[in-house]
C-alpha positions as CSV (number, residue, x, y, z in Angstrom):
1,M,41.1,325.0,112.8
2,T,39.8,323.0,115.8
3,S,39.6,319.3,115.4
4,P,36.0,318.0,115.2
5,R,36.9,315.4,117.8
6,S,37.3,318.1,120.4
7,L,33.5,318.6,120.3
8,T,31.7,316.5,122.9
9,P,29.2,315.3,121.8
10,L,29.5,315.7,118.1
11,P,26.3,317.0,116.5
12,T,24.2,315.0,114.1
13,I,24.5,316.5,110.7
14,A,21.8,316.5,107.9
15,F,23.4,316.7,104.5
16,I,21.1,317.5,101.5
17,G,22.6,317.1,98.1
18,L,24.9,314.0,97.8
19,G,26.2,314.4,94.3
20,H,29.7,314.7,92.9
21,M,30.7,317.2,95.6
22,G,28.2,316.6,98.4
23,G,28.7,312.8,98.5
24,P,32.5,312.9,99.2
25,M,32.0,315.7,101.7
26,A,29.4,313.8,103.6
27,A,31.7,310.7,103.5
28,N,34.5,312.7,105.1
29,L,32.2,313.8,107.9
30,V,31.4,310.2,108.6
31,K,35.1,309.4,108.7
32,A,35.6,312.2,111.2
33,G,33.1,310.6,113.5
34,Y,29.9,312.5,112.8
35,R,26.6,310.9,112.5
36,V,25.3,312.1,109.0
37,V,21.8,311.7,107.8
38,G,21.5,312.5,104.1
39,Y,19.1,312.9,101.2
40,D,19.3,313.3,97.5
41,L,16.9,313.1,94.6
42,V,19.2,310.7,92.7
43,P,19.0,307.0,93.9
44,E,22.5,306.3,92.8
45,S,23.8,309.2,94.9
46,L,21.9,307.9,97.9
47,A,23.3,304.4,97.4
48,A,26.9,305.7,97.2
49,A,26.4,307.8,100.3
50,E,24.9,304.9,102.2
51,A,27.8,302.7,101.3
52,A,30.1,305.4,102.8
53,G,28.2,305.3,106.1
54,V,25.6,308.1,105.6
55,E,22.2,307.2,107.0
56,V,19.6,307.7,104.3
57,A,16.4,309.7,105.1
58,P,13.2,309.4,103.1
59,S,13.1,313.2,102.5
60,A,15.1,316.3,103.1
61,P,12.9,317.5,105.9
62,A,13.1,314.1,107.6
63,A,16.9,314.3,107.5
64,A,16.8,317.7,109.3
65,T,14.5,316.7,112.2
66,E,17.3,315.4,114.5
67,A,20.2,317.5,113.2
68,G,22.1,320.2,115.0
69,L,23.5,321.4,111.8
70,V,22.1,321.2,108.2
71,I,24.3,321.3,105.2
72,T,23.0,321.9,101.7
73,M,25.0,321.4,98.5
74,L,22.7,322.2,95.6
75,P,23.0,323.4,92.0
76,A,21.4,326.9,92.2
77,G,19.9,329.5,94.5
78,R,16.4,328.7,93.5
79,H,16.9,325.1,94.7
80,V,18.1,326.3,98.1
81,L,15.3,328.8,98.6
82,A,12.6,326.3,97.5
83,L,14.0,323.6,99.8
84,Y,14.1,326.0,102.7
85,D,10.5,327.2,102.4
86,E,8.3,325.4,99.9
87,Q,9.7,321.9,100.7
88,G,9.7,322.5,104.4
89,L,13.3,322.1,105.4
90,L,13.3,325.1,107.8
91,A,10.0,324.1,109.3
92,A,11.3,320.6,110.0
93,A,14.4,321.6,111.9
94,R,14.6,322.2,115.6
95,P,14.6,325.8,116.7
96,G,18.1,327.5,116.5
97,T,19.5,324.9,114.0
98,L,22.5,326.2,112.1
99,F,22.0,326.0,108.3
100,L,25.3,325.8,106.3
101,D,24.8,326.2,102.6
102,C,27.9,325.1,100.6
103,S,26.3,325.6,97.2
104,T,27.6,328.3,94.8
105,I,24.7,330.6,94.3
106,D,23.9,334.3,93.6
107,V,24.8,336.7,96.4
108,A,21.2,338.0,96.6
109,D,19.9,334.4,96.9
110,A,22.4,333.7,99.7
111,R,21.2,336.7,101.6
112,A,17.6,335.7,101.0
113,A,18.5,332.2,102.4
114,H,20.0,333.8,105.5
115,A,16.8,335.9,106.0
116,A,14.5,332.9,105.5
117,A,16.5,330.9,108.1
118,A,16.4,333.8,110.6
119,A,12.7,334.3,110.1
120,A,12.1,330.6,110.9
121,G,14.1,330.9,114.1
122,H,17.4,329.4,112.8
123,R,20.9,330.6,112.1
124,A,22.8,330.5,108.8
125,L,26.1,330.6,107.0
126,D,26.9,330.7,103.3
127,A,30.1,328.7,102.7
128,P,30.8,327.8,99.1
129,V,33.8,325.8,98.3
130,S,36.9,325.8,96.1
131,G,38.8,322.6,95.2
132,G,36.5,320.6,92.9
133,V,35.6,317.0,93.1
134,M,39.2,316.0,93.8
135,G,39.3,318.4,96.8
136,A,36.0,317.0,98.1
137,E,37.3,313.5,97.9
138,A,40.6,314.3,99.5
139,G,39.1,316.6,102.2
140,T,41.2,319.5,101.0
141,L,38.5,322.0,100.1
142,T,38.7,325.7,100.9
143,F,35.5,327.2,102.4
144,M,34.6,330.9,102.0
145,A,32.0,331.7,104.7
146,G,29.6,334.6,105.2
147,G,27.5,335.1,108.3
148,G,28.0,335.8,112.0
149,E,31.3,335.2,113.8
150,A,29.6,332.9,116.4
151,E,28.1,330.8,113.6
152,F,31.4,330.5,111.8
153,A,33.1,329.4,115.1
154,E,30.4,326.7,115.6
155,A,30.8,325.5,112.0
156,E,34.6,325.6,111.9
157,P,35.2,322.0,113.2
158,V,32.7,320.6,110.7
159,L,34.4,322.5,107.9
160,A,37.8,321.2,109.1
161,A,36.5,317.7,108.6
162,M,35.8,318.4,104.9
163,G,38.6,320.8,104.0
164,K,42.0,322.3,104.7
165,K,41.0,325.9,105.1
166,A,38.0,328.0,106.0
167,V,38.0,331.8,105.8
168,H,35.3,334.0,107.4
169,C,34.8,336.6,104.7
170,G,32.2,338.8,106.4
171,A,28.4,339.1,106.8
172,A,25.7,337.2,105.0
173,G,26.5,336.7,101.3
174,A,30.2,337.5,101.7
175,G,31.2,333.8,101.1
176,Q,29.4,333.8,97.8
177,A,31.0,337.2,96.9
178,A,34.5,335.8,97.6
179,K,33.7,332.6,95.5
180,I,32.6,334.4,92.4
181,C,35.4,336.9,92.6
182,N,37.9,334.0,93.0
183,N,36.5,332.1,90.1
184,M,36.4,335.2,87.9
185,I,40.1,335.4,88.4
186,L,40.5,331.7,87.6
187,G,38.4,331.9,84.4
188,I,40.2,334.9,83.0
189,S,43.6,333.4,83.9
190,M,42.8,330.1,82.1
191,I,41.8,332.0,79.0
192,A,45.1,334.0,79.2
193,V,47.2,330.9,79.7
194,G,45.4,329.1,76.8
195,E,45.9,332.0,74.5
196,A,49.6,332.2,75.5
197,F,50.2,328.5,74.7
198,V,48.5,328.8,71.3
199,L,50.6,331.9,70.5
200,G,53.7,330.1,71.6
201,E,52.8,327.2,69.2
202,S,52.5,329.7,66.3
203,L,56.0,331.0,67.2
204,G,57.6,327.6,67.3
205,L,57.8,327.5,71.1
206,S,57.4,324.1,72.8
207,H,54.9,323.6,75.5
208,Q,57.6,322.5,77.9
209,A,59.7,325.6,77.3
210,L,56.9,328.0,77.9
211,F,55.8,326.1,81.0
212,D,59.3,326.1,82.4
213,V,59.6,329.8,81.9
214,A,56.2,331.0,82.9
215,S,55.8,328.7,85.9
216,T,58.7,330.3,87.6
217,A,58.4,333.8,86.2
218,S,55.8,336.6,86.4
219,G,53.2,334.6,84.4
220,Q,52.9,332.0,87.2
221,C,49.3,331.3,88.2
222,W,47.1,328.4,89.4
223,A,45.7,327.9,85.9
224,L,49.2,327.2,84.7
225,T,51.0,325.4,87.5
226,V,48.1,323.2,88.7
227,N,45.7,322.9,85.8
228,C,48.0,323.4,82.8
229,P,45.8,323.4,79.6
230,V,48.2,321.5,77.4
231,P,49.4,317.9,77.8
232,G,52.9,317.1,78.9
233,P,54.3,319.7,81.3
234,L,52.1,318.7,84.2
235,P,51.1,315.0,84.1
236,S,48.3,315.5,86.7
237,S,46.4,318.1,84.7
238,P,43.1,317.2,82.9
239,A,44.8,318.0,79.6
240,N,46.6,314.6,79.9
241,R,43.3,312.8,80.3
242,D,41.7,314.3,77.1
243,Y,40.3,317.1,79.4
244,R,38.1,314.8,81.5
245,P,36.9,317.2,84.3
246,G,38.4,318.2,87.2
247,F,36.4,321.3,87.2
248,A,33.8,321.1,84.4
249,A,33.4,323.9,81.9
250,P,29.6,324.2,82.6
251,L,30.4,324.8,86.3
252,M,32.9,327.5,85.3
253,A,30.2,329.0,83.0
254,K,27.8,329.0,85.9
255,D,30.2,330.8,88.2
256,L,31.2,333.3,85.7
257,G,27.5,333.9,84.9
258,L,27.0,334.7,88.6
259,A,30.0,337.1,88.5
260,A,28.5,338.7,85.4
261,N,25.2,339.3,87.1
262,A,27.0,341.0,90.0
263,I,29.1,343.1,87.7
264,R,26.1,344.4,85.9
265,E,24.0,344.9,89.1
266,G,26.9,346.8,90.7
267,G,27.8,348.9,87.7
268,V,31.4,347.7,87.8
269,D,33.6,348.2,84.8
270,A,34.9,344.6,84.4
271,A,35.2,344.0,80.7
272,L,37.4,340.9,81.1
273,G,35.0,339.3,83.5
274,L,32.1,339.8,81.1
275,A,34.1,338.6,78.1
276,A,35.1,335.4,80.0
277,A,31.5,334.8,81.0
278,R,30.4,335.0,77.3
279,M,33.2,332.7,76.2
280,Y,32.6,330.0,78.8
281,A,28.8,330.2,78.2
282,A,29.3,329.5,74.5
283,F,31.9,326.8,75.2
284,A,29.8,325.0,77.8
285,E,26.8,324.9,75.5
286,G,28.9,323.4,72.7
287,P,32.0,321.3,72.7
288,G,32.9,321.9,76.3
289,A,29.7,320.4,77.8
290,E,31.5,317.4,79.2
291,Q,35.1,318.7,79.3
292,D,37.3,320.4,81.9
293,F,37.3,324.2,81.8
294,S,40.9,324.2,80.6
295,A,39.7,322.6,77.3
296,I,38.7,326.1,76.3
297,I,42.2,326.3,74.7
298,R,40.8,324.1,71.9
299,T,38.6,327.0,70.8
300,F,41.7,329.2,70.3
301,R,43.3,326.7,67.9
302,D,40.1,326.2,65.9
303,P,37.9,329.2,66.4
304,A,34.6,328.1,64.9
305,P,32.1,330.9,64.3
306,T,29.9,331.4,67.3
307,S,27.3,333.8,68.4
308,P,27.6,333.6,72.2
309,S,24.5,334.6,74.1
310,P,24.7,336.9,77.1
311,S,26.0,335.2,80.3
312,P,23.2,333.1,81.8
313,E,22.2,333.7,85.4
314,I,22.7,330.0,86.1
315,G,24.6,327.6,83.8
316,P,24.2,323.8,83.5
317,L,23.7,322.1,86.8
318,S,26.4,320.0,88.5
C-alpha cells in the first residue's frame, strides 16, 4: 500500500471510539504524521489518547468539523447509526467527507450506514479489522473494506498507517461480510482444536506431541499455530497467561452472533456456524466473560450442564 507520507498535505482525521482497539489505532495515525482529533465517552480512554498525541474534542460532532476523513470504532451497529444521524456526526462534517467505519457490525447495519452517509452528501467505507488488541498496538491489523474503489484508494494510505494489509472486498457491506465469515472459520476452528487436545489427553497424548504433529500436518490452522489453546507448545499464546485475552470470548460471541443472523436470514445450511455461535454465547455469558476465546477448551474438560440461548444479535460490548 502507498505510504501515508506520500500524501501532501495529510488530511486531518476524526477518530470516534478510542477504546482498546481505537486508542492504539489512533496513536499509530499520530505516529504516521496525521493530525488526529478524537472523542470517546470514557474519560480514561480520552486521557490515554491525548497522551499519545490525539487532540481531544468535546464531542463526536466537534471532532468531525475539520476532518477530511472520519473513523468510527464502536461496539455495535446501533451505535454507529445513532452517532451518524441522531447525534449529528454526519451533519457536522464538511460535504463529501469520507466516513470509514472500522467497527464489526451487522451487514445490514453497514449498508444502512453507507446509505445514511450518501444521503447526507458524504462517502463511506465499512472496514472492520482482524488482529485484535495486539495487532492494533503493533500496527499489523488486516482491514476488510466494502464500498467504492475510489473511496478505498483514498483510505488506503490511512489504513496502511494502522495495519499491514487492506483488502477491497466489494460493495457496501462486503467488508463486514468478509469479517463475519472469517471469524466463523476461526471460532469453529478453535472449538475443533480444543476438542482434539482434550481427546488427545484422554488417549495419553502429550500436548507437545499433538502440537508438533498437527502444526505441520493437515490439522494446521491459525487457532493452533498462533493461539494454541493449551499452555506449553506456544509460549506466546493466551493459554500461558491463564487465558488473559488476546481476543476476548465475548467478542467472538458477538461476531458469531452476527454470522448466525446472516446464516438464518440467508437460509444457509451452516450447522457448525450456528453450533459455534450457541457455544460461545453460553461461554461468554458464564466462565469466559473475561477470558480469551481459546479458553473454551475448559468447557470440554468439565462440561457443566448448560442451556445456551439462541445466538444473540449483539454480544457483550468491547
